[in-house]
KEVEXMAR-647637 format. One record per residue (C-alpha): residue number from 1; residue in three letters; x, y, z. Coordinates in steps of 0.25 Angstrom, whole numbers, always signed. Example, Ala and Ser with C-alpha at 12.3 -4.5 7.8 and 13.67 -1.06 7.14 Angstrom:
// residues 2
<pt><bake>1</bake><vofi>ALA</vofi><east>+49</east><north>-18</north><up>+31</up></pt>
<pt><bake>2</bake><vofi>SER</vofi><east>+55</east><north>-4</north><up>+29</up></pt>
***
This chain:
// residues 82
<pt><bake>1</bake><vofi>VAL</vofi><east>+38</east><north>-136</north><up>-307</up></pt>
<pt><bake>2</bake><vofi>LYS</vofi><east>+33</east><north>-121</north><up>-305</up></pt>
<pt><bake>3</bake><vofi>ARG</vofi><east>+20</east><north>-117</north><up>-311</up></pt>
<pt><bake>4</bake><vofi>PRO</vofi><east>+19</east><north>-102</north><up>-315</up></pt>
<pt><bake>5</bake><vofi>SER</vofi><east>+9</east><north>-95</north><up>-306</up></pt>
<pt><bake>6</bake><vofi>GLY</vofi><east>+3</east><north>-82</north><up>-305</up></pt>
<pt><bake>7</bake><vofi>MET</vofi><east>-2</east><north>-71</north><up>-315</up></pt>
<pt><bake>8</bake><vofi>SER</vofi><east>+9</east><north>-76</north><up>-326</up></pt>
<pt><bake>9</bake><vofi>SER</vofi><east>+3</east><north>-90</north><up>-326</up></pt>
<pt><bake>10</bake><vofi>VAL</vofi><east>-11</east><north>-85</north><up>-328</up></pt>
<pt><bake>11</bake><vofi>LEU</vofi><east>-8</east><north>-75</north><up>-339</up></pt>
<pt><bake>12</bake><vofi>GLY</vofi><east>+1</east><north>-86</north><up>-346</up></pt>
<pt><bake>13</bake><vofi>LYS</vofi><east>-11</east><north>-96</north><up>-346</up></pt>
<pt><bake>14</bake><vofi>ILE</vofi><east>-21</east><north>-85</north><up>-351</up></pt>
<pt><bake>15</bake><vofi>GLY</vofi><east>-11</east><north>-80</north><up>-362</up></pt>
<pt><bake>16</bake><vofi>SER</vofi><east>-8</east><north>-94</north><up>-367</up></pt>
<pt><bake>17</bake><vofi>LYS</vofi><east>-22</east><north>-98</north><up>-370</up></pt>
<pt><bake>18</bake><vofi>ARG</vofi><east>-26</east><north>-96</north><up>-385</up></pt>
<pt><bake>19</bake><vofi>GLN</vofi><east>-39</east><north>-91</north><up>-389</up></pt>
<pt><bake>20</bake><vofi>LYS</vofi><east>-47</east><north>-101</north><up>-397</up></pt>
<pt><bake>21</bake><vofi>MET</vofi><east>-52</east><north>-96</north><up>-410</up></pt>
<pt><bake>22</bake><vofi>SER</vofi><east>-67</east><north>-97</north><up>-412</up></pt>
<pt><bake>23</bake><vofi>THR</vofi><east>-74</east><north>-103</north><up>-424</up></pt>
<pt><bake>24</bake><vofi>LEU</vofi><east>-78</east><north>-90</north><up>-428</up></pt>
<pt><bake>25</bake><vofi>GLU</vofi><east>-64</east><north>-84</north><up>-428</up></pt>
<pt><bake>26</bake><vofi>LYS</vofi><east>-58</east><north>-96</north><up>-435</up></pt>
<pt><bake>27</bake><vofi>SER</vofi><east>-69</east><north>-95</north><up>-446</up></pt>
<pt><bake>28</bake><vofi>LYS</vofi><east>-66</east><north>-80</north><up>-448</up></pt>
<pt><bake>29</bake><vofi>LEU</vofi><east>-51</east><north>-83</north><up>-448</up></pt>
<pt><bake>30</bake><vofi>ASP</vofi><east>-53</east><north>-94</north><up>-458</up></pt>
<pt><bake>31</bake><vofi>TRP</vofi><east>-62</east><north>-85</north><up>-467</up></pt>
<pt><bake>32</bake><vofi>GLU</vofi><east>-52</east><north>-74</north><up>-467</up></pt>
<pt><bake>33</bake><vofi>ASN</vofi><east>-41</east><north>-84</north><up>-471</up></pt>
<pt><bake>34</bake><vofi>PHE</vofi><east>-49</east><north>-90</north><up>-482</up></pt>
<pt><bake>35</bake><vofi>LYS</vofi><east>-53</east><north>-76</north><up>-488</up></pt>
<pt><bake>36</bake><vofi>GLU</vofi><east>-38</east><north>-72</north><up>-488</up></pt>
<pt><bake>37</bake><vofi>GLU</vofi><east>-34</east><north>-86</north><up>-494</up></pt>
<pt><bake>38</bake><vofi>GLU</vofi><east>-44</east><north>-85</north><up>-505</up></pt>
<pt><bake>39</bake><vofi>GLY</vofi><east>-42</east><north>-70</north><up>-508</up></pt>
<pt><bake>40</bake><vofi>ILE</vofi><east>-56</east><north>-67</north><up>-507</up></pt>
<pt><bake>41</bake><vofi>VAL</vofi><east>-56</east><north>-56</north><up>-497</up></pt>
<pt><bake>42</bake><vofi>GLU</vofi><east>-57</east><north>-44</north><up>-507</up></pt>
<pt><bake>43</bake><vofi>GLU</vofi><east>-68</east><north>-52</north><up>-514</up></pt>
<pt><bake>44</bake><vofi>LEU</vofi><east>-76</east><north>-54</north><up>-502</up></pt>
<pt><bake>45</bake><vofi>ALA</vofi><east>-75</east><north>-39</north><up>-498</up></pt>
<pt><bake>46</bake><vofi>ILE</vofi><east>-80</east><north>-35</north><up>-511</up></pt>
<pt><bake>47</bake><vofi>HIS</vofi><east>-91</east><north>-44</north><up>-511</up></pt>
<pt><bake>48</bake><vofi>ASN</vofi><east>-96</east><north>-40</north><up>-497</up></pt>
<pt><bake>49</bake><vofi>ARG</vofi><east>-96</east><north>-26</north><up>-502</up></pt>
<pt><bake>50</bake><vofi>GLY</vofi><east>-105</east><north>-28</north><up>-514</up></pt>
<pt><bake>51</bake><vofi>LYS</vofi><east>-120</east><north>-29</north><up>-514</up></pt>
<pt><bake>52</bake><vofi>ASP</vofi><east>-119</east><north>-44</north><up>-512</up></pt>
<pt><bake>53</bake><vofi>GLY</vofi><east>-112</east><north>-43</north><up>-499</up></pt>
<pt><bake>54</bake><vofi>TYR</vofi><east>-119</east><north>-48</north><up>-486</up></pt>
<pt><bake>55</bake><vofi>ILE</vofi><east>-115</east><north>-36</north><up>-478</up></pt>
<pt><bake>56</bake><vofi>GLU</vofi><east>-120</east><north>-26</north><up>-488</up></pt>
<pt><bake>57</bake><vofi>ARG</vofi><east>-133</east><north>-34</north><up>-490</up></pt>
<pt><bake>58</bake><vofi>LYS</vofi><east>-135</east><north>-34</north><up>-475</up></pt>
<pt><bake>59</bake><vofi>ALA</vofi><east>-133</east><north>-19</north><up>-473</up></pt>
<pt><bake>60</bake><vofi>PHE</vofi><east>-142</east><north>-16</north><up>-485</up></pt>
<pt><bake>61</bake><vofi>LEU</vofi><east>-153</east><north>-25</north><up>-478</up></pt>
<pt><bake>62</bake><vofi>GLU</vofi><east>-151</east><north>-17</north><up>-465</up></pt>
<pt><bake>63</bake><vofi>ARG</vofi><east>-152</east><north>-4</north><up>-472</up></pt>
<pt><bake>64</bake><vofi>VAL</vofi><east>-165</east><north>-8</north><up>-478</up></pt>
<pt><bake>65</bake><vofi>ASP</vofi><east>-171</east><north>-14</north><up>-465</up></pt>
<pt><bake>66</bake><vofi>HIS</vofi><east>-168</east><north>-1</north><up>-458</up></pt>
<pt><bake>67</bake><vofi>ARG</vofi><east>-174</east><north>+8</north><up>-469</up></pt>
<pt><bake>68</bake><vofi>GLN</vofi><east>-187</east><north>-1</north><up>-469</up></pt>
<pt><bake>69</bake><vofi>PHE</vofi><east>-187</east><north>+1</north><up>-453</up></pt>
<pt><bake>70</bake><vofi>GLU</vofi><east>-186</east><north>+16</north><up>-455</up></pt>
<pt><bake>71</bake><vofi>ILE</vofi><east>-198</east><north>+16</north><up>-465</up></pt>
<pt><bake>72</bake><vofi>GLU</vofi><east>-207</east><north>+8</north><up>-456</up></pt>
<pt><bake>73</bake><vofi>ARG</vofi><east>-203</east><north>+16</north><up>-444</up></pt>
<pt><bake>74</bake><vofi>ASP</vofi><east>-207</east><north>+29</north><up>-452</up></pt>
<pt><bake>75</bake><vofi>ILE</vofi><east>-220</east><north>+23</north><up>-456</up></pt>
<pt><bake>76</bake><vofi>ARG</vofi><east>-223</east><north>+19</north><up>-442</up></pt>
<pt><bake>77</bake><vofi>LEU</vofi><east>-220</east><north>+33</north><up>-436</up></pt>
<pt><bake>78</bake><vofi>SER</vofi><east>-228</east><north>+40</north><up>-447</up></pt>
<pt><bake>79</bake><vofi>ARG</vofi><east>-240</east><north>+31</north><up>-443</up></pt>
<pt><bake>80</bake><vofi>MET</vofi><east>-239</east><north>+35</north><up>-428</up></pt>
<pt><bake>81</bake><vofi>LYS</vofi><east>-249</east><north>+45</north><up>-423</up></pt>
<pt><bake>82</bake><vofi>PRO</vofi><east>-243</east><north>+58</north><up>-418</up></pt>
***
């Protein structure tokens, strides 16, 4: 029995290995399938754009934090001696 050797053998072994799916990838795929099966894709998109959406709240808190930092910075700079 003749075994394949050389570059074609190595490439065949590399190409035949299947990448394993991580838990995170599997969860993401399951979530996408669930949203499509239940027909809630649009509802979730609308909810996340509203005032109750996590992303919107997170962005709001970041803007408030940045403004507060600027106010405090301006106060510190005004108190410095020239």
